[in-house]
C-alpha positions in Angstrom: 0.0 0.0 0.0 1.3 3.5 -0.8 2.4 5.8 2.0 -0.3 8.4 1.0 -3.0 5.8 1.4 -1.7 4.7 4.7 -1.6 8.2 6.0 -5.2 8.7 4.9 -6.2 5.7 7.0 -4.2 6.9 10.0 -4.6 10.7 9.8 -7.5 11.9 7.8 -10.4 10.9 10.1 -10.2 14.2 12.0 -13.3 15.0 14.1 -15.6 17.8 13.3 -14.7 21.2 14.6 -18.0 21.5 16.3 -17.0 18.9 18.9 -13.3 19.8 19.3 -12.4 19.9 23.0 -11.2 22.4 25.5 -8.5 21.9 28.1 -11.1 22.7 30.7 -14.2 20.9 29.7 -17.3 20.0 31.8 -18.1 16.4 31.4 -21.1 14.3 32.3 -20.9 10.7 33.4 -21.0 8.9 30.1 -18.4 7.0 28.2 -17.1 9.0 25.2 -14.0 10.7 23.9 -12.2 12.9 26.4 -11.7 15.9 24.1 -15.3 16.7 23.2 -16.3 20.3 23.6 -19.8 19.9 25.0 -21.2 21.2 28.3 -21.4 18.7 29.8 -19.4 15.9 28.1 -18.9 12.4 29.5 -17.0 11.5 32.6 -14.7 8.6 32.0 -15.8 5.3 33.5 -13.6 3.3 35.9 -10.9 1.0 34.5 -11.4 -2.5 36.0 -8.3 -4.6 36.2 -8.8 -8.3 37.0 -5.7 -10.2 38.0 -5.4 -13.5 36.3 -5.4 -16.6 38.5 -1.8 -17.5 37.8 1.3 -17.3 39.8 3.5 -16.0 37.0 2.7 -14.0 33.9 2.7 -15.8 30.6 6.1 -15.5 28.9 6.5 -12.4 26.7 6.9 -13.3 23.1 10.6 -12.4 23.2 10.7 -10.7 19.9 12.8 -7.9 21.4 10.5 -5.3 20.0 8.5 -2.9 22.1 4.9 -2.8 20.7 2.4 -0.1 21.7 -1.2 0.4 20.7 -2.6 3.4 18.7 -6.0 4.4 17.4 -6.0 4.1 13.6 -9.4 5.7 13.3 -8.1 9.0 14.6 -5.5 11.6 13.5 -2.0 11.8 15.1 -2.1 15.6 14.6 -1.6 16.6 18.3 -3.7 19.8 18.0 -6.9 18.2 16.9 -6.8 14.5 17.7 -9.8 13.1 19.7 -7.9 10.0 20.7 -6.1 10.3 24.0 -4.1 7.2 23.1 -2.7 9.0 20.0 -2.1 12.2 22.0 -0.1 10.3 24.5 1.9 8.7 21.7 2.5 12.1 20.1 4.9 13.0 22.9 7.3 10.6 21.3 7.1 12.6 18.1 7.0 16.2 19.5 8.6 18.1 22.4 6.5 20.2 24.7 7.2 23.9 25.4 7.0 23.0 29.1 7.0 19.6 30.8 4.6 18.9 33.7 5.9 16.6 36.4 3.8 14.0 38.3 3.5 16.5 41.1 2.1 19.1 38.7 5.2 21.3 38.6 6.6 23.0 35.5 10.0 21.9 34.1 11.9 23.2 31.0 11.0 21.6 27.7 11.6 23.6 24.5 11.5 26.6 26.7 14.8 26.4 28.6 13.9 29.0 31.1 11.4 31.9 31.8 10.9 34.9 33.9 7.6 36.3 35.3 6.5 39.8 36.3 3.6 40.2 38.6 2.1 37.0 37.3 1.1 38.7 34.1 4.1 39.1 31.9 6.2 36.0 31.0 9.4 35.9 28.9 10.4 32.4 27.6 13.8 31.5 26.3 14.0 28.8 23.6 16.5 26.0 24.1 19.4 26.1 21.6 20.5 23.2 19.5 17.1 21.5 19.0 16.4 20.3 15.5 13.3 19.1 13.7 13.2 15.7 12.1 13.9 17.2 8.7 17.2 18.6 10.1 16.1 22.3 10.4 16.7 24.2 13.6 13.9 24.8 16.1 13.6 28.6 16.2 11.6 31.0 18.4 9.4 31.6 15.4 8.5 27.9 15.2 7.5 28.0 18.9 5.4 31.2 18.5 3.8 29.7 15.5 2.9 26.5 17.5 1.5 28.7 20.3 -0.7 30.6 17.9 -1.9 27.4 16.4 -2.8 26.1 19.8 -4.9 29.2 20.5 -6.9 28.9 17.3 -10.4 27.6 16.7 -10.3 23.8 16.5 -7.4 23.2 18.8 -8.2 21.4 22.0 -5.6 23.6 23.8 -7.5 26.7 23.0 -9.5 27.0 26.2 -6.5 26.7 28.6 -4.8 29.5 26.7 -7.9 31.8 26.7 -6.2 34.0 29.5 -3.6 35.1 27.0 -4.0 38.8 26.0 -1.2 38.8 23.5 1.9 36.8 22.6 4.8 38.1 20.5 8.6 37.9 19.8 11.0 40.2 21.5 14.8 39.9 21.3 14.6 36.2 20.5 12.3 35.5 23.5 8.6 34.6 23.4 6.6 37.1 25.4 3.2 36.2 26.8 1.0 38.8 28.5 -2.0 37.5 30.4 -5.4 39.2 31.0 -5.1 38.5 34.8 -2.3 37.3 37.1 -1.5 33.6 37.2 2.2 32.9 38.2 1.5 29.2 37.6 0.6 29.8 33.9 3.6 27.9 32.5 1.8 24.7 33.7 -0.6 25.2 30.8 2.2 25.1 28.2 2.7 21.3 27.8 1.9 22.0 24.2 3.7 20.5 21.2 6.1 22.5 19.1 5.9 21.9 15.4 7.7 23.4 12.4 6.3 26.6 11.1 3.8 25.9 8.3 3.2 22.2 9.2 0.6 22.4 11.9 -2.3 21.8 9.5 -0.7 18.8 7.7 -1.6 15.2 8.3 1.5 14.8 10.4 3.2 18.0 11.5 7.0 18.0 11.6 8.3 17.6 15.2 11.6 17.5 17.1 10.8 14.6 19.4 12.9 11.4 19.8 11.0 9.5 17.2 9.5 9.8 13.8 6.5 7.9 12.3 7.6 5.6 9.5 6.2 2.6 7.6 7.8 -0.7 8.3 7.3 -4.1 6.7 4.8 -5.1 9.3 3.0 -1.7 9.7 3.8 1.6 11.3 7.0 2.0 13.3 8.4 4.8 15.4 12.0 5.1 14.4 14.7 7.1 16.3 14.9 10.6 15.0 18.5 11.1 14.0 18.1 14.9 14.4 17.2 14.5 18.1 19.8 15.3 20.7 21.0 12.0 22.0 19.2 9.9 19.4 22.1 7.4 19.4 21.6 6.9 23.1 18.0 6.0 22.8 17.7 2.5 24.4 15.1 1.6 21.7 15.9 2.6 18.2 12.4 1.5 17.0 9.0 1.0 18.5 6.3 -1.0 16.7 2.7 0.2 16.6 -0.4 -1.9 16.4 -4.0 -0.9 16.3 -6.3 -3.2 18.3 -9.9 -2.8 19.5 -10.4 -2.9 23.2 -11.8 -6.4 23.2 -8.5 -7.7 21.9 -6.2 -5.9 24.2 -6.4 -8.5 26.9 -5.2 -11.4 24.7 -2.5 -9.2 23.0 -1.1 -8.1 26.4 -1.2 -11.6 27.9 0.7 -13.2 25.0 3.3 -10.4 24.8 2.2 -9.1 21.5 1.4 -5.8 23.2 3.9 -4.7 25.8 2.1 -1.8 27.5 -1.5 -0.9 28.2 -2.7 2.6 29.2 -6.1 2.4 30.8 -7.8 5.8 30.9 -10.7 6.1 33.3 -13.0 6.2 30.3 -12.7 2.5 29.5 -15.6 0.3 30.5 -13.4 -2.7 29.8 -12.2 -5.3 32.2 -8.6 -6.2 31.4 -7.4 -9.6 32.6 -3.8 -8.9 33.5 -1.2 -11.4 34.8 -0.7 -11.4 38.5 2.9 -10.1 38.3 2.2 -7.3 35.8 3.6 -4.0 36.8 1.1 -1.1 37.3 1.8 2.6 37.6 -1.1 4.7 38.9 -0.9 8.2 37.6 -2.7 11.2 39.1 -4.8 13.4 36.7 -6.5 16.8 37.0 -9.9 15.3 36.1 -12.2 16.2 39.0 -15.5 14.3 39.5 -18.0 16.2 41.6 -21.6 16.9 42.4 -22.9 20.2 41.1 -25.8 21.9 42.9 -28.4 23.4 40.7 -28.8 27.2 41.5 -32.6 26.6 41.1 -32.8 23.9 43.7 -35.1 24.9 46.5 -34.2 22.0 48.7 -30.5 22.9 48.6 -30.9 26.7 48.6 -29.5 26.8 52.1 -25.8 26.2 52.5 -26.2 24.3 55.7 -28.3 21.6 53.9 -25.7 21.4 51.2 -23.0 20.9 53.9 -25.2 18.0 55.3 -25.2 16.3 51.9 -21.5 16.9 51.4 -20.7 15.3 54.8 -22.9 12.2 54.1 -21.1 11.2 50.9 -18.9 8.0 51.0 -16.1 9.2 48.7 -14.0 6.1 49.1 -16.8 4.0 47.6 -17.6 6.5 44.8 -13.9 6.8 43.9 -13.6 3.0 43.7 -16.5 2.9 41.2 -15.4 5.8 39.1 -11.7 4.8 39.2 -10.0 7.5 41.1 -8.6 8.9 44.3 -11.2 10.2 46.8 -11.1 13.9 47.5 -13.1 16.5 49.5 -11.0 19.1 47.8 -11.0 20.5 44.2 -7.2 20.5 44.1 -5.2 17.3 43.9 -3.2 16.2 46.9 -0.5 15.3 44.4 0.3 19.1 44.1 1.4 19.3 47.7 -0.6 22.5 48.0 -3.5 21.0 50.0 -3.9 18.6 52.9 -6.7 16.1 53.7 -6.4 17.1 57.3 -8.2 20.4 56.5 -11.4 18.5 56.2 -11.5 17.8 60.0 -12.0 21.6 60.5 -14.8 22.0 58.0 -17.0 18.9 57.7 -19.4 18.0 60.5 -18.7 14.5 61.9 -21.8 14.0 64.1 -24.5 14.2 61.4 -27.3 13.6 64.0 -26.2 16.6 66.0 -25.7 18.6 62.8 -29.3 17.8 61.7 -30.6 19.2 65.0 -28.4 22.3 64.6 -29.7 23.1 61.2 -33.4 22.3 62.0 -33.5 19.4 59.5 -34.9 16.3 61.2 -37.5 13.6 60.9 -40.1 15.5 62.8 -43.1 13.3 62.0 -41.4 9.9 62.4 -41.8 8.7 58.8 -38.1 8.2 58.3 -37.7 11.2 56.0 -35.9 14.4 56.9 -38.0 17.6 56.9 -36.8 21.2 56.8 -38.9 24.4 57.2 -39.9 26.9 54.6 -42.0 29.9 56.0 -42.6 27.9 59.1 -44.0 24.9 57.2 -42.2 21.5 57.2 -41.2 20.0 53.8 -39.7 16.6 53.0 -36.0 16.9 52.0 -36.3 15.4 48.5 -33.4 15.6 45.9 -33.4 14.8 42.2 -30.0 13.4 41.1 -29.2 13.9 37.4 -26.6 11.5 35.8 -25.8 10.1 32.4 -26.8 6.5 32.1 -24.6 5.7 29.1 -21.8 4.7 31.4 -22.0 1.7 33.8 -19.5 3.2 36.3 -21.4 6.5 36.3 -24.6 4.6 37.1 -22.9 2.6 39.9 -21.5 5.8 41.4 -24.9 7.5 41.2 -26.5 4.5 42.9 -23.9 4.7 45.7 -24.6 8.4 46.2 -28.4 7.7 46.3 -27.8 5.0 48.9 -25.6 7.3 51.1 -28.1 10.1 51.1 -31.1 7.8 51.6 -29.2 6.5 54.6 -29.5 9.8 56.4 -33.2 10.2 55.6 -33.2 12.1 52.3 -35.7 11.1 49.6 -33.7 10.6 46.4 -35.2 10.7 42.9 -32.8 9.3 40.3 -32.8 11.1 36.9 -30.8 8.7 34.6 -30.6 10.2 31.1 -28.8 9.5 27.9 -26.1 11.9 27.0 -28.0 14.4 24.8 -31.0 14.6 27.2 -28.5 14.9 30.1 -26.9 17.9 28.4 -30.2 19.6 27.8 -31.4 19.0 31.3 -28.2 20.4 32.8 -28.5 23.5 30.7 -32.2 24.0 31.4 -32.6 22.8 35.0 -35.1 20.5 36.6 -32.7 18.7 39.0 -31.1 19.4 42.4 -27.8 17.5 42.1 -25.8 16.5 39.0 -23.0 14.0 38.8 -20.4 15.7 36.5 -16.7 16.1 35.9 -14.2 18.8 34.8 -10.8 18.4 33.2 -8.8 21.1 34.9 -5.6 22.6 33.6 -2.5 21.5 35.6 -2.5 24.7 37.7 -5.9 23.6 39.1 -7.6 26.9 38.2 -11.4 26.7 38.9 -12.3 30.2 37.9 -14.1 28.9 34.7 -16.3 26.8 36.9 -16.8 28.9 40.0 -16.6 32.5 38.8 -19.4 34.4 37.0 -18.4 34.9 33.4 -16.6 31.6 33.3 -17.5 29.5 30.4 -18.4 26.6 32.7 -19.9 28.7 35.6 -22.2 26.5 37.7 -23.9 29.5 39.5 -24.6 30.0 43.1 -21.1 31.2 44.1 -20.8 34.2 46.5 -18.5 37.1 45.8 -16.3 36.0 48.6 -15.9 32.5 47.1 -15.2 34.0 43.6 -12.6 36.4 45.1 -10.8 33.5 46.9 -10.7 31.5 43.6 -9.0 34.5 41.9 -6.6 35.0 44.9 -5.5 31.3 44.7 -5.0 31.6 41.0 -2.8 34.7 41.3 -0.7 33.4 44.3 3.0 32.8 43.8 4.0 29.2 44.3 5.4 29.8 47.7 2.1 31.3 48.9 -0.2 28.8 47.0 -0.9 26.6 50.0 -2.1 29.5 52.1 -4.5 30.7 49.5 -5.6 27.2 48.6 -6.7 26.6 52.2 -8.6 29.9 52.2 -10.4 29.1 49.0 -11.2 25.5 50.0 -12.5 26.6 53.4 -15.0 29.0 51.7 -16.0 26.3 49.2 -16.6 23.8 52.0 -19.0 26.3 53.7 -20.9 27.2 50.5 -20.8 23.8 48.6 -21.9 25.0 45.2 -20.0 21.9 44.1 -19.0 18.8 46.1 -15.7 17.2 45.0 -15.8 13.4 45.0 -12.5 12.2 43.5 -9.8 12.7 40.9 -9.5 10.2 38.1 -6.3 8.2 37.7 -4.7 6.7 34.7 -3.1 3.2 34.9 0.0 2.2 33.0 0.3 -1.6 32.8 3.3 -3.4 31.5 4.9 -6.8 31.8 7.3 -7.1 34.7 10.7 -5.7 33.6 9.5 -4.5 30.2 10.7 -0.9 30.7 12.4 0.3 33.8 13.4 3.9 34.2 10.1 5.3 32.9 9.0 8.6 34.5 5.4 8.6 33.3 2.7 11.2 33.8 -0.9 10.8 32.9 -0.6 13.0 29.8 2.9 11.8 28.9 3.2 8.1 30.0 6.3 7.5 27.9 8.2 10.5 29.5 12.0 10.7 29.4 12.7 7.8 26.8 16.4 8.3 27.2 16.1 6.9 30.7 14.3 3.7 29.7 15.9 0.4 30.4 14.1 -2.0 28.2 13.9 -5.5 29.6 11.7 -8.5 28.9 10.0 -7.5 25.6 
């Protein structure tokens, strides 16, 4: 088959611009692509790993070739792909402007260093000596071109860069001026650098450690000889295969496929050998309950706090596939502490019910609260998307928790399109949803009026605290995070449940030295020590 025909198969199935995704995107609890720009769009379901009943893993096939999966139905263009699998692979083809560590810190990438003035003006220096795979030098103009492409319509990086007022070249540096202070803005720049003029092609020209080529048995990632240290790459080639989810289990078990990356959107049970190695990677995908601003039953913050305290986050997290969290900022950042919750969340729910005048006054087992001196049953409608089994299980767990303290629960399971309409138009009290936050964990789009995902019902004090956290210098971030989270815990317009995790599964000893993150699971390939492949 001719190369052009192969590229059409691999690259040309780009999704419609109408559904291209944002970096901060509100998601509902359905199983679908992570990049879709719809409010809300699906929450990813929990990955379920089942350990095979064997004492040792089946022998790898011993072909000495590392084989990874890719999605042949989607483009590999990193600006527009709707396949997270392909986007993760793309970091072997491209280098990011800034790298994000597992603890959500910014490290140099193509940008070798940067300075910041008042959290608004940034000057980035471009690393010297980098070359694209065609042998040309990586220049500041290429980086500025890539940044501008990322900000354009159709790029799924566009939303995270919406705070940029202007970007330009000055003295060989890239200058970015923001609309409002955010000293942690560089965390949003894990964006690929491509050669000027190539961003709209089927496969843009990159400067990463590998290039995509056609081998005798299909697509192969070959070492990019223009890459610094290419001769030191432990793997000079990586084979690619495109398998449907139902075949991944067998392919991994027999060694045909050497690694699996299970995003929390996969409603698939992988049978993995008992001694398979697993790396659990923290993400910035927050699952939460959103309170409708039109809810009468939850119009009082004290009743919202009662609901928040009654939720069993450990159980919900196990069903969704994540790490439980009362807080909207990941513990992995080091800026927040789970001990804060002891100060804010009531522990004795029976005493708290009495305190807020929400009790079972007539002995029917249902809590009542007063409106104008008249008792009303505490009845809540829970909206969730029924297209995902893990979402349904999580919703049922929430219903059980709240019924257990005397709240009447009315489930509102809806298919995705109906879910979206209902969330926009109202007619519910609580909604199970999710948001993909940028790596600086800025929630202003969700909790501040004017934000493109604003849930409503947030006081001026809460909105101010969100902005103060966003504008805090790294050394002050913990202090402002605590102030913001404290106010959020009092008002509860949203109730954080958990953060998703990604799981990297590989045969024992297949690749040591990996330093994976959820967005870049093949990070630092020069440090790999390939083993039993």
